[in-house]
N, C-alpha and C positions, 0 to 999 in steps of 0.2 A: 777384710781389706777394702780399700777404696773401690776396687773393681766390683765388689759385691753390692755396692749401693746403686743398683740399677732402677729400682722402682721408687718413684718419689714418695710413695706412701711409707716406705720402709726407712728412709734416710734418718728420720728422727729416732728410730728405735734400733739402730745398728751401731755398734762400736767395735771396731777392729775385728770384724768377722762374726761377732756374736749378735744374734737376733733376739729381740725382746718383744714381749706382748705390748699391746697398747695400754697406756696407763688409765686408771680410773680414780675418781675422787672418793675417799672414804670419810664419811662424816659420822662421828660418834656423838650421840645425843643422850644425855641423862635426863629423861622426861618420862612421865606416866604414859603419854600417847604421842606417837609420831606418824607422819605420812611418808612412806617410801615411794620414790620414783625411779625412773631409769637412770643409770649412771652414764650411759653413752648419749651423745646428742640425738635428738629426735628430728627426723626429716619428714616432709610431706609424704603421705602414703604409708608411713610406718604405723604399727599398732602401739597403743599407749596403755600401760597397766599401772595403776596406783594402788598401794596397799596401806590400810589403816592398822598399825601394829600397837599392841599394848605392852607395858612392861612385863617381862617374863611371860608373854603371851597369855595374859590374864583374860578370862572370858569377857566378851563385850556384848552389848545389846544396843538397839536403836542407833545404829551407825549411820551417819549422814556425811556425804561428800559435798564440798563447796568449790566454786570457781569465782574468783573476784567477789567473794562475799555472798553469792547467790547459791542456794541449794540446788544440786543437780538431780535430786529425786527425793522421795519420802524416806524417812528413817526405816532401816531394816537390819537383818542379821548379816548381810554380805559384807565382808571386809575388803573386797576388791572392787575397783571401778575401772572399766576398760572402754577404749574407743578403738574400733577395728582399723579405721583409716583416718589418720589425723590430717588436718589442714592447718594452715597458718592461723586461721581464726580460732583454733583450739588453744593457742598460747594464753597464759594467764597465771594467776596465783591461786594455788589449790591448798585446801586443808580439809581435815575431817574432824568430826566430833562423835563421841560414844559414851555409854554409861557402863561402868565396871560392875559386873555381877558379883555379889558377895552376900554372905548372910546379912540380911537387913536390906534397907532401901537401895544401897549402892550410891556411887558418886559420879556425876557427869564430868568429863574431861574433854579438852579441845587441843588438837595438835597444832604445832607451829605451821605457818604457811610455807609452801614449796613452790618456787618459781619454775614453771615449765615453758620453754621456748621451742616452738616448732619451726625448724629451719627450712628454707627454700631448697627443694631438691634440685631444681635447675631454674635458671632465669627465664623470664618470658622471651620467646624467640623474636628475632628481628630478621626481616627478609631483605636481602641485599641483591642487587643486580650488577652483573659484571659483563662487559666493561662499563656499562652505564645504564641508567633507567630510560635513556633515550637512544637506543641503538639505531644504527642505520639499517635500512631495509636490505636484506640479503646477508647480513653479518650474523655470526653466532652470538648467543646470549646465554648466560648461566645465572640461575637464581639459586641463592644459598640461604638456607634457614639456619641462622646462627643462634646458639645458646651456650650455656656453660654449666657443667656439673661441678659440685664441690669436691675437694680433694678426697674426702672420706668416701664419696660415692662415684668416683670417676669411672668405675667399672660398670655402672648402670647402662643398660642398653635402651636407647630411645628410638622411637619410630617417627618418621616425618611424612606429612601429607601436604600437598600443594593445591591451591584453589584459585580460580579466576572467574570473576563476575558471577559468583554463586555456584559455579560448576567445579567438580572435582577433576583436577588435572592428573594427580597421582596420589594414591592412598597407602599409608602405613608401610613405608620402606625404610631400610636402615640407612640409606644414603640421605645426607642432608642437602644434596644439590639436585637441581632439576635443569636439564639441558634443553636448549632450543637451538638446533643446528643452524637453521636459517630463519631469521626473524622476518616477518612480513607484517603488513598493516593489520591483518586479522589477529596478531598477537598483542596488539595494543589493548589495554584494559587495566582493571584493578586486581592485584594479586595479593594473597596472604598465605601463610603457612601455619602448620600446627605441629607441635612436638608432644609426644605422649610416651608414658612407660609401656612396657610390653603388656602388662595386665590392664592397661587403660585406666588405672586408678587416679593417675595424675596426668593432666593434659593442659597445654597452654597454647594460646593463639597469638600470632604476631599482629601488629598493626598493618593496615593495607598499604600497598606500594603501587603507585600508578606507573605503568609502563607505556611509553609513547614511542612507537617505532617511527623513525623519520623516513619519509618516502624519498627515494631517489628521484621519483617522478611525481608530479602533482598536476592534476587536470583542473585548470581554472575555468569556471563557467560564470555567467552573469549573476551578480548578487541580486539585482532587482528582477521582478517578474518579466518574462518575455511573452508578448502577445502575438497572435496570428498576424502575419504580414511584416513583422519586425525582423531585423537581422539577428541571428543567433551565432555568437562568436565564442569559440573555445580555444584555450591555449594549453599546450602540454609543456610544463616547465621542468627543467632539470635542477638537481640539487646545486645550490649556489650558482644558478643560471648557467650551468654547463650546457654545451651544445648537445642536443639529442639527435641521433642519427637513426635511419631506418624507422621512421616514425609512422605508427599506425593509429588511427582513431577507430573506436568501436562503438556501435549503437546496438544495445541489447545483445551483446556478445557476437555481433556480426561486424566484420571489418567494412568500413564505409569509405575511408580515404587513406592514401599512402603518400608520404613525403620523404624525400631523401634526408632532409634535416629540418631544424626548427621552422615550422610554418603553422599558422593558425588555421583551424577548421571553421569555415563560415557557411552558414545557411542563410542565403540572402533574404528569403521571405519564409519565415518559419510557419509550419502548419501543426495542427494537433497531432498528426502522425509523427512529428519529430520529437515528441515527448518520449522519455525512456531513460535507461541507465547508460551512461557514457563512460568510456575508459580509454586510456592511451597506453602505448607501449613503445619502447625504443631501446637503443644502446647508448652508452657514454664511454668516452676514453678516460679512464680513471686508474692508472695512467694509460693502460691499454684498453682496447675495446672490450666492454663487458658483455656478459650474456644478456639476452632481452629481459628487460624489467618492465613491470606493469604498475600503473598508478591505481589508486583506489577508485572504485566505481562511484560516480556522482549521478544523482537523480536530477533530471531536467524536465520541467513541466511547462509546456507552451499553453498559455491561457487563451480561452476563447474570447475573441474581440467582441463579437455579437452573436446572438442566437440565430438559428436557421429561421428565416422569415416565414410567416403564415399569411396567406391571402384570404381575406374575408369580405363579405358584403356588409356595408355599413347600413344601419337601421335609419329610417327617415328622421328620427329624433337627433341623430348624430350629424345630419347634413344641414348646413346652413344655407339660407337663401333659396332661390328658385330651383336649385338643383335637387331639392329634397324629393321631387317627383321623378327623379331619374335614378338609375342604378350606379352606385359609386363603390368602387373596390378600394380596399386599403391594404397595403403591404406592411405588416407589423413585425417588429423584432425588438430586441432589448440589448443595449450595450452593457459591457462589464462596468461595474461601479467606478473602477479606476480610470475608465476610458469614456465616461459618459459625455465628454465634450467632443468626441470624434464625429465629424460630419459624415453622413451617409447619403448615397444617392440610390434611386430606385428606378427600375425599368419594368414594363408590363408587356406580357406576351399573350396572344391568342393562338392556340395550337403552336406552330413553329414560327409565326410572324410576330415581330415586335410592333406592338400598337403604340408604344411610347418608349423612346430611348431614355437613357439614364438622365434623371433630373433630380432636383432636390425634393420634389413633392412625393409624399408617400401615398397619395390617393390618385385614382384614375376613374374618370366618368365614362361609362360605356355609351357610345352613340345610340340614339334612339332606333335607327334602322336595325341594329344588331340585338336589341333587347329582347325581341320576340323570338329569337332563334336560340336553340340550345347551343351553348358555346363552352369551351374549356379554356380557362385562363390560368396563368401562373405569373409570378413576379420574381425579380432579383433585387437583392440589396448588396451594395458594394461600397468600398471606400472610394474617395475621390481619385486615387491613383490606381484603382482596380487591383491593388495588391491582395485584397480579400474579397471574394465574391461568393454569395450563397444564394441558392434558388429555393423557392417555396414548393410545397406539394401542389398538385393540380386542384383547381376549384371548378367544379361543374356548375354552370350557371343555367338553370332552366329558363325558358322564355316566359314572359308574363302571361301568355295565353295558355300555358300549361297548367294542368290541374295540380302540379307539384308546387307551383309558386317558386319564389326565390329561396334557394338553399345552398349551403356551402358544406363541403366536407374535405377532410384532409386525405381521405382514401379515395382514389378514383373508382368510378363505377366499373363493372365488368366490361361494358361496351367501350369505355375510354381507357382501358388498361394499356392498350398499345400506344397511347398518346403521351405517356410519361416521358419527361426529358431524358435523353440518353445519348449514346454515341451513334445512333442510326438515324437516317432521314425520317422526317415526320410525314405521316399520312394526313389526309384531310377528311378522314372519316368522321361523320357526325353521329352522335347517339340517336337512336330512332325516336320518332315522335308518334305516340299512339293517336291515330286519327281514324274516325269512322267514315268510311267511303262506301257509298252504295255500289253494289255489283252491277256491271254493265254486260249486256248480251253481246257476244262476239260472233263473227261469221265463221263458217267451217274452215275457210282457207286462211285464217289469220295466223301470222307467225307467232311462235311461243316466246320470242324475245323482242323487247321494244314496247311501244305504246299500242294498246288495243283499243279500236274504235267500234262503236255499234255498227251492225251490218247495214251497208247501203247508204250511210250518211255520215257527215262530219258535223259536229256541233258548230253553229254559226255565232253563238253568243259568247264564246270563250274557248280556251284550250280544252282538249279532251281530258277526261279523267284518267289518272294513273291507276288502273285497276287490273287485276289478273283476269284471264279469260275464264268464262263460265261455261259449264256444259251446255251442249246444244239442246238438251232436253228441258232447259229452263224455260218457263212459260213466257210468252210475249208480254205478259202484264207485269214485268219486273219494275222495280222502283226506278224513277227517273233521277238522273244525277242532279245534285244541287249545284247550280251554276257558280255561285260564289265560292263554294268549297273547292270546286274544280279549278277555278281561276287561281285560288290561293296555292293549291298543290302544284299547279304548273309553274307558278312564279317561283316557288321554292326550288323546284327542279331546275328551272332555267338559271337561277342564281348560282346554284351549286355546280352545275355543269360549266358555267362561265368561269367560275373560280378554278375548277380543275384545269380547264384549257389555259387559263392565265398562268397557273403555276407550272404547267408543262412547258410553256414558252419562256417564262421568266421566273424560275423557282426562287422563292425568298426563304432563306434559311438563316439561322443565327450565325454569328461570327465563328463560334466554335464548331459549326457543322460545315463551314466552307471547305471546298475541296472534295466533297462527296459527289460522286457522279451518278449515283443511283437516284432515279426520279420516281416518286410514288405515283401510282395511278389508281383510279377507282372505277368499279363497275357497279351497275345498279340493276340486277336481275329482279324480275317481278315473279315471285313464287305464287303458284296456284293456291287458292283457298286462303289467301292472306289479304287483309284490308289495309296494310301499311307498306310503305316503301322503305327497304332496309339497304343502306349502302354497305357494300362488302369490300374490304381492303384486299388488294391483290398482293 
């Protein structure tokens, strides 16, 4: 009856409740040799068997099978040709040839051609996205791997796999759908799917489908490069410019600013430390207030405007004019290629004192009275507005009378390590100068601190020598002090003491050190058994 016609496969073979088998085609051939093929349609993955039959099964020899006129192998005794798993490429026109065995030489015969068509088991799948390939962030998304089986093979079970950007999202499952409950920016990418039979003999891949998840929030950053000292402005925009409430800005996953509603985040003078990954979050009323949503992370890089300067001593060949006989310091740096026209100013410092304020010149000539003393210098390079300032490492400048000669280094000597620029007040300690001073005999009642004079007299031709006390057992024939050397030592001591007193009265510090109430002092003990004067910082 009509109620019995439930299965579409059976509708063609049922008449008023009677069920019939599927029909097949019978071909009766009156020929000496024929090629027998399958009566039912052949689909991808099926086996294919062809038989070369002789009239009344007469014995055959040298049997050869052909497809589209080309032999599929050498002649032999086998009457069957088989393919375990056929593909669409195996379709074609087949025939066979053989020699009938009989008393005598026998006669060769050729069978008529037989057309074999391998049908597609299922169509190549197509990946679809619902509701759209451009879903809104936070909304669900369904990926469907769509294909079609023929009516004769509608009961075939297929397995489905899903891939994204070369990675497997789900492998060999009976469901042809892949669910994404909440789409996010990370779900954007290129997807494709694969359909295969359970035995894996037949499998097909879909074309790629690009998924673009639309952000509810987008963080806009400058398109052009941002350099040190320039403003850095970021804007968190809502979908279709909807107002964003409870707005947070993040820098390297740390919240840096909060606004009640749409407001730009601005760094007035960007620094290298402002580089990193930025993100914003907030809520929107669509139509009611949503849960907090996040934008994609955006990388921001603040470019270096110019390199940290280096202070060096210019060689005589580099100095023009009469100044080549003097010591000239140069503050060197390099601007970014895109900012090579930016004007820079330079300042020079000796210890904590500015010896030349900011000026356009990158060179400084050391005054002659200071050349013969050991001094520590450094420089600063800055933009005209001082939005970017960078200081050089220390340069230790030995006096001309020193055996070291002029030398520069980017690493302070151990004695000058405490002189590096920092947040503490500067001391006025000088690195020691190795000088040879003859020992002087002292009286028994001389004090152990201060200047020591020879017993019973004071030198009349110049200041006394700065020398440690010697034992009383020293012979009276000790070496006499060199008057010129003593005068020089005393003058150095006098100048240094005057400087300390001056700094105690009117300390001169850099602008960034103003407000510091601590005042450095220096003491000058004379240790026994030493022929040099070493200032010690307190």
